[in-house]
N, C-alpha and C positions, 0 to 999 in steps of 0.2 A: 132041078139041080139042088143037091144037098148043100147045107151050110158049109160043111167041110170042103166040098169041091169049090164052092164060090170063093172061099178064103184060102185056098191051098197056097197061092203065091205069097200071101202075107204070112202064113204059117212058116213057109220055107224061109222067107226073109227074116223073120224073128229068130228062128233057129240059127241062121247064118250070122246074124248080127250079134247075138248073145254068145255064140261059140267063139267068135273072133275077138271078143272084148276082154281086155285085161282090167279087172276092177281095181280101184285104188286102195281097198281095205278088205278085211275079213267079212264084215257085215255085207258089203256089196257082193262079195264072192258067194256068200250063202244065198243071197237073193238070186243071183245069176243061176246057180245050180237049181234053186227052187223053180225058177221060170222054165228052165229046160226040162225039168222033170214034169212039170205041168203040161208043157207042150207035147212031151212024149206020150202022155196019157190021154190028151185031148186034141184030136186032129182039128177040132173047131174051137180051140182054146183062144183064138184071137178075135172071136166074133161075139158081139153083144147077144146074138141069138143062140150062142153056144152055151157052155156051162155058166152057172151064176158067177163063177170066178173066171175072168178073162183079161187078156192084155188090152191096154189102152196106150195112146201116145200123146205126149204133151211137150211143150217147149216154154222155157223162160225167155222172154223177149227183152233184150237190152237196148237202150238208146245207143247212139253212135259213139258216145264217150264212155260207155260202160259204167255209168254212174246211177242210172235209174232202170227200173224194170216195169214192164206193163203187166198189170194184174187185173183179173176180172172178179167182181163181187158175184160169186156163183149163185145162180138162182135157186138151185136145190140144196147145195151145201151151206149156203148163207155165210160164207167166209171168203176172204180174198185169196185167190189162187192163181197159178200160171194158166195159160191157155192150153186147151187140149180136150180129148174125148175119145170116143169109140172109133175103131177102124171101120172103113167102108170097103165093099168089094172093088170099087173103082180105084182105090188107092194102089199105087204101084209098089209101095214099100211103107214101113213104119215112118221113115223120114218124110215121105210124101204125105202121109196122114197128118203128121205134125204141121207141115206147111199148110195143108188145107184147113186144119182147125184154126190156125192163126188167121188165115184169110177170112173164114166164116165168122169168127168171134171178134175180130178187130177191124176188118175192112182193109188191113194192110196188104197191098199187092206186092210191094218190094220189101222183102225180108230175106236174110241169109240164114238158113238153118244149117248148122254143122252136122253132117251125117255120121256122128259118132255119139255113142251113149254117154250122157253126162251123169246120170243117176238112175237107179231103180228104186221104186217105192211100192210096196204091197200094203194096201190098206183096206180095212173093212168099211162098208158103206152103211150109213144110218140115214133115215129120212126117206124122201119120196124118190127112190131110185128103182122102183119096180122090181123086175127080174134080177137086176144086178145086185150082188151081195159082196163082191170083192173085186177090186181093180188091181191088176199087176201092171203098174204104170212104167213105161219106158220113156225117160225124159231126155230132151235135147236142149242145146243152147242155140239161141238165135239173136241176131242183131239187125237193126234197121239202118239204112243209109242216113247220113246227115241231112236234115231238112224234112225227113219223113215222119217225125215223131208226132206231129199235130194231125196227121191224116188218119185218125182212128175213130171208129164208131162202134158202139156196143151192139151186140146182137140181141135178139129177143130172149136168149137164154141167160143173159146177164142182168143183174140189177144195176151195175155200174162198171165202168172201165176206166182205169186211171194209171198214170205213171207214178211210181213211188221211188223216192231216193233210197239207195241201199242202206243208208244209215238211219232211216226212219220208216221201216217196214211196218205194215199194219198188224195189230193184234186181232185174233189170237194165233195167227199163223206166221208171225215174224220169225220164229225159230226154224220152222219147216222151210219157209221160203228163203231164209238166210242161208241155211245149209245147202239148198239147191243152188242158190246164187254162187256160193263158193265153188261148188262142183262145176257149174257152167263156166265160171271165169277161168278155171284151170283149162277147160276145153278151148275156150275162145283164145286165150293167150298162146295156146299151143298150135292154133290154126294159122298157117302162114298168110292166108288171104284176109285175115281179120286183124285190124289194129285200131285201137281207140282213137277217136278224134281228140285233138288237144283240148284241155279244159279251158273254158272262157275265164278270163281274169278281169 
């Protein structure tokens, strides 16, 4: 089976998701158009085994009060980032890929991922990423139920895994993660099934 055939359902899901999304600004609209152009040129453009530039899926995980985010100290990038990674043939969708990555990288079994794009980010890779040269990341917002925040464990891919307050995000990625957090909070506040737990006083 070819790579394009194995990932056909994810390619279709990515096109559907991007085509139906209304970006919040001109920069995100340009990225949406770039992603669709890339997918149009590469039937295997959602696979790590496809072109050096390919789609990935990630999610920024919030605690139940939407005050902290769960970040991984990435083993290859060597900086604090949201959870996520490559799509796999067994993933039913990009949303499902983000759910799986959360489970694999944090051990969290109970997490609610909003199946709406929060942000797109296309970035060049440096360091020990092998065949991968550019990731076209599709980013989602996620929240864990109250009482689940302590049930996390780092995977072998992570140097560390930690909850960070939104007002004290780690450098040098605080600006990037902060912008993602803002985009994710807009999605979370718009989702009728998600409401923050009251802050403890």
